[in-house]
N, C-alpha and C positions, 0 to 999 in steps of 0.2 A: 504494500500500500504506500501511497505517497505520504510524506511528512512535511510539516511546515518547518522550514529551517531559516534561522536568522544568522547572518555572518557579520560580525563586528570587525570592520577594517577592510578597506578597499585597496590594499596593496596587492602584489602579485600572488601572495599566498591566499588571501581572501577571495580574490577574483577567480583564480583557477579552481579553488575549492567550490565556489558558488557555481561556476560554469559546469563543472563535472556533475554536481548533484542536480542541477537543473536539467541537464541532459538525461539524467536517470529518471526524470519525472517528478522530482520533489518540488515543492513550492518554496522558492528561495527569495529572500530579501537581503540585500547587502547594504550596510550602513557605513558611510565614510564621512569623517568630520571635515575634511578639506574640500575646497571647491572643485578639485579634479581628482580623478582616480589615479592609482599607481603607487602611492606611498613614496618610497625611495626611488622608484622607477618613473615617477611622474615627469612631465615635460615643463619647459619654460619658454616664454616668448622673449627672444633676444632683440626684437625690433625687426631687422631685415629677414630673420628666419626664426624658427622654433626648433629646439632640440632638447635632449634630456637635461634635467636639472642637475643630476650627478652623472658621473661617467660609468658607462656599461659597455661590455663587449660580449660577443658570442664565440665560443670555441667549437671547432669541428666535432669534439667529443660531447657536446651538450645535447645529447639525444632527446632528453625530455623537453627541454625548451624548444628545440627545433621541431619536435613532434607537435607541441602546442602551436607554434607558428604555422605549421602545415595545416592543422585543423582550423586555423583562422583564415585559410586561403591566402596566406602571405608568402608562401614558399618562393614565388617568382620575384619577390622584393628582397630576398636575402642576398647580401653581397659579401664577398670574401676578399681579403687583402693581406698580403704579406706585410708585416710590421717590424719595427725595430725596438730594441730596449737599450737604454743607456744607464750609466752609473756615474754620478757626480761625486768627486772627492778631490780635496786638495787643489781647489781652484780651477778644475777642468772636468770635462765629461769624457767618458770612455764608452765605446760601443760594446754591448754585450749581446748583440743580435745573433751571433753565430758562435759555435763552439770554438772556432779559431780565434774569435775576438777575446774570449776568456783566457785562452792560452797566452795571448799577448798582453794581458793585464799587468802593468808594471809594478803595482803596489804589493804584490804577493810573490813569494819565491815559487820556483817550480814545484817543490815538495808541497808547499801550502796549497797551491792550486790543485795538485794531485789529490790531496786529502779532501778538499771541497768537492772535487769531481766524484770521488769515491762515495762521499756522503750523499750526494744527489742520486747517484746510481743505486745505492743501498735503500734510500728512502723511497724511491719510485718503484723499485723492483722487489724488495724483500722485507722491508720493515713491517711489523705488526702495529697498525695505528692505535689499537686499543691499549697497548702497553705504553704508548707515548703520552697518555693522559697522566701518567705517574711521575714524569720527569719534566723539568722545565726545558724550554727551548734553549736557554742559555747553557745549562749543564750538558744537554745532549750535544749541542754544537761544539762546545769546548772539548768534549770527549772525542768527537769524531774529527774535528777540523783543527784542533790544537788551539792554544790560547791566542797566539798572534793572528791566526786565521779568523778566529772569532772576533777579536778586538778590531781588526782592520776592516773586515768585510761584513760580518753579520751584525755585530752590536749596533752600529749606526742605523742599520735598516730596522732592527727591532725597536730601537728608541724612537725612530721616526714614525713607526706605525702604532706602537702601543704606549708611548709616553711612560708614565710612572709604572706601568705594568710589564715593562719589557723583560724583567727578570722573573716574572711570575707566570707568564703565558706557557701553556703546556706545549711540548714538542710536537704534538699532533697537528698543530697549526702549520708548522714547517712542512710536515709530511703532506698535508692536504694542499698547501700552496704549490709545492714542487710537483706533486702528482698532477694537479690541474694544468699548470703552466707548461710542463714538458709534454703534456698531451696535445698542446697546440703546435708543437714543433714537428716538422716532417722533412724527409729528404736527407740526402747526405750532408748538406750544409746545416741541417737542423734549424731551418728558418721558421719563424713564428708565422702562423696564419690565423687571423681573427676575423670575425664577421659582425655584421649589423643589418638591420632592416631599414630599407629606404624609408625616410620619414621618422626614424627613431622610435622610441617607445610611445610617442604620441600616436603613431600609426597602429602599433600593437594594442594599446589601451583602447583606442577608438573601436577597433575591430572586436575586442573582447566585450565591450559594452554593447555593441550591436548584436553579437551572438547571444549574450545574456538575454537581451530583449526577445530575440527569436525563440529562445528556450522558455520564455514565460517568466523569467526572473525580474524582480523589481530592484532598481538601484537608487539609493537615497544618498545624494551628495549634500555637503554642508549640513550634515545631520550627526552631530556628536551625541554619543550615548551618555546619559547622565546617571542611569541606574540599571542594574541587572538583578532581578529578584524572582522569587517564586510568586505566582499570582495572588496567593492568599496572605503574603506578608504585608503588614500594615505600615505604610510610611510614617516615620517619626516615632516609632515605638510600638507598643502592643506585643502580644504574644504571637510569634510567627506561625504557630500551629493553628491559630484561629482562622477559619475560612470566612471571608467577607459574606455577610448575609446569614451567618449562623452556621453551626455545625463544626465538625472537626475534620482534619485531614484523615482520609481513609480510602477505602476501595472505590468510593464514588468520585474521588478527585484525581484526575489524570496527572501524570508527570508532565509538567510544562514549565516554561521559563518566559518571563516577561522582560522586554526591553523598553526602557523609558527614554525619551529624547525630547529636545526642545526646551523651552522655558518652563520650569516646574515640571509638570506632568502633561505638557501639551500634546505629546504623542506617546502612544502605548501600543505595543504589538506583542502578542503571545505566540510562542512557538513550541513545537515538540522538541526541538533541539536548537541550542544556540552555541555557535563556535566563536570564541574570542581569539583573534589572531595577532594582537599586539603584545607588548611586554607584560610580564606578570605584575610589575609594579603599577602599570596603568589599569590592569584588571582589578587590583586591590582597591583602587580609588572609586570603583563603581559597583562592585558586587555587594550583595547583602550578606549578613553573617552566615546564613545557611549555605551560601555558595562559596564562602571563603576557603573551606577545606579543599575544594578542587584546585584553587590557586596555590595553596600551600603545598599540595601534593606535587605539582609541577616544579615548584622551587626546590623541593626536597629531591626529586628524582632527576632533575636537570640543573646541576649547579651553575651552568653557564648563564642561567637567567639572572644571576645575582649582580653581575657587573656588565655594563654596556659601554662601548665606545660611542662617543658622539663625534660629529665632524663639523668644522667650519671650513667652507670651500670658497676660495676666491675663483671666480670664473671670468675669463677675459676673452673677448673677441678682438683679435689682433689683425692688423692689416698686412702682416707678413709672417711667414713661418719662423718659429724660434729654434727648433731642433729637427733632426731627421727621425726622431724616436716617437713611438706611441707613448711609452712610459720612460721617464727619466727618474731612476731611483736616487735617493739622496743618501750619500755616505758621509755626510759632514754633520757632526752632532751639534755644531754651532748654528745651523740654519733652522729656523722655525717652520720647516716644511716637511710634509710626509713624502711628497714627490711632485713631479710636474707631468701631467697627462695631456699630451697634445692630440686631441681627439681627431683632428683633421689629418693626422698621419695614418689614420685608419679609415675614416669616412671621406667621401668625395666632397671637397669644399665647394666646388662649383655647383654641385647638385643639391647639397644639404645646407650649407652655411653662407650662401651668397658671396662666395669667394673669400671669406674671412677665415683666419685660423682660430679654432676654438680650443682654449687651454683651460684646464682645471688645475687648481693649486690647493690641494686639501691639507688640512692639519687635523689629525685625529687626536682626541683627548678623552679623558674620563667624562662620561655623560653628566656628571655632577660638577665638573670643573666650572667655576664662575666665568672663566674666559669664554666659554661657549655662549654666554649671555651678553657678552660685551657689545658695545655699539658697532654697527657695521663699519663705520669709518676707522675705528681703532683696529678692528680685525684686518681691514684692507691695508692699513699702514704697516701692520706687523708682517703680513704675508708678502707685501710688495718689497719690504726690506730684503727678505730672502731672495726674491726674484731679481732684484737689482744686483745682488752679489753674483748670481749665476749669469744674468744677462745685463751687464752694465750699460749696453747701448740701447736698452729698451726705454723709449720716451713716451710721454703722455700722448703725443700726436699719433703714436702707433696703435693706440687702444681705442677701438670703436665702442666697446661695451665693457663695463666693469661692475661686478656685483658680488655680494656675499650670499651664498646659499648655506643653510645650516640644517642639521638634523640632530636631535637629542639622542635618539635610540637608533643606532646604525647596526652595530654588531655585538651580539652576546659573546663574551670572552671565555674561551676554554682555559681557565687558570688551572695550575697543577692541582690535581685531586689527591686527597689523602685517604688512608685506610678508613673504611666505613662510608666513604662517599660512593657515588654511583659509577665510577669509572669502569668497573668490570662488566657493565651491561653493554650489549651490542646495540644495534639500531633500535629505535623506539618501537615498543610493542603497539601495533595498530589495533586499538580497541576503542569502540565508541562508548562514551559514558554519558548518557542522557541524564538530565535535560541540558546540562551546561558543561562545556569542555574548552580548555585552553589548548590551542594549537598554534605554536609560534616557532621562530627560528632557533630558540634555545634548545629545541629538541633534535636539531640536526646533529648527527654524529660524524666525527672525522671530516669536518667540512670547513670551507673557507668563507661561506656565505656568498652565494651568487644565485642568480635567478634560475639556473638549471637545477641546482640543489633544492630550491624551494618548490619548483614544479614537480620534481621527482618525489619529494616528500608528500605532496598532495596526491600524486598518482598512486603511491604505495598505500597511503592512508585510505583512500576511497576503495581501492581494490581489496584491501585487507578487511574492511568493515562492511562491504556491500551486503553481505548476508544478514547483518544485524538490523537492517532497516525493515525487513519483512514484518508486516503486521504492527508497525510502530504506532500507528494512530488507532486509538480506540481499544487497544488491547494491552496497554502498558500496565506493569504491575502496580499495585497500590503503594502509596507512600506512607511510611510510619514515622514516628518521632525519631527513630534511630536510623532512618534511611532517607534523609532529606537530600543527600547528594549521592548519586550512584558511584 
């Protein structure tokens, strides 16, 4: 039978989940607080063109994301391009686009480069990622690459990406990053090949919204959820087991969940199943006490949900190219930058960005760092200082657009896990728990957080729980005082 399903969050996870369930015949409604869908994958109007708000790419190995693109009838708009990678240190940049470039890298000895190469080979071919939750990236890299190889090459990269958490991040992140990136290299020269969809994620999101409509789903934008509760729970107090209108919870009261949105209780919808796709700390701010155990269970079972990276990203549309690289990694600990991503070394600037070079300059930090809330002008000055050190000839006249894009919750961090924590578990167990369930990116295992992993997670969850929807409406078990959350 069909079920009424509410999805909180219109990012890639919520949208792909809603689309799959709607195509299975369920009555789906998606609630997104922002004016546009997409979450971290949403788009931005840069004036002469529109493109992604943050940087994204597609790898040839991203079979789940490519599968979604194909179901959206966008396969013909998928473009592939060989790209380059650079490494900036000691006042200059070095190409790392090919294996031969790395062999010529002058800041490491031949033996140190050999150890790093062996580390990469071991990580991508033989390492057990589950065991890498138990050791920090720092300790693991020192063990394999040596102290100097770590200090010169790896530590600046970890500090640039993770800030104060650089020595606490689990080694599984290195494994996941290397496995993903080296999957993009092919041929004898090991050249990188990345992809994108013509029109960027604006095209993808627009097609997802259209397909949701065709499947009968309803999408609510500009609709933040203010409360998630059981229908009989009385706002502002009272006993949660009292049913409005008299009576008590029992066999006559079905399992269901209510979403409240708008000013006060302006909008209310009741669903057989609600999925919350944002961070657990966001769920904590809106769930009722009876649903809080479901949130706490996720925090207990998935420790990555405790700490998130946020990002402040300077985005520039420049009248000339800056580098030959798609990604310029920063190996200088004095620069306040995570990297420089020149998107138009991947995408066609003539077809996508009105001939301008689109450059992202991110700085990742703790999601609770006060700097993340700083004024745009202060953040722009900070990040431009680093850019001026790398590109001293960059002038204001070169810049057609400049803006700060920020996000508080970007990536849950896989910090080193200790005995008693959940590191020994494999991939998430895909079990539906009505009427309320958190599904978010902290549940990804051995992952770097990209849209292919998100779509894969949704595909696996829906496939693994498909049988649990049979007879969901009208035949749900009774709710007792000890069973308010399944």
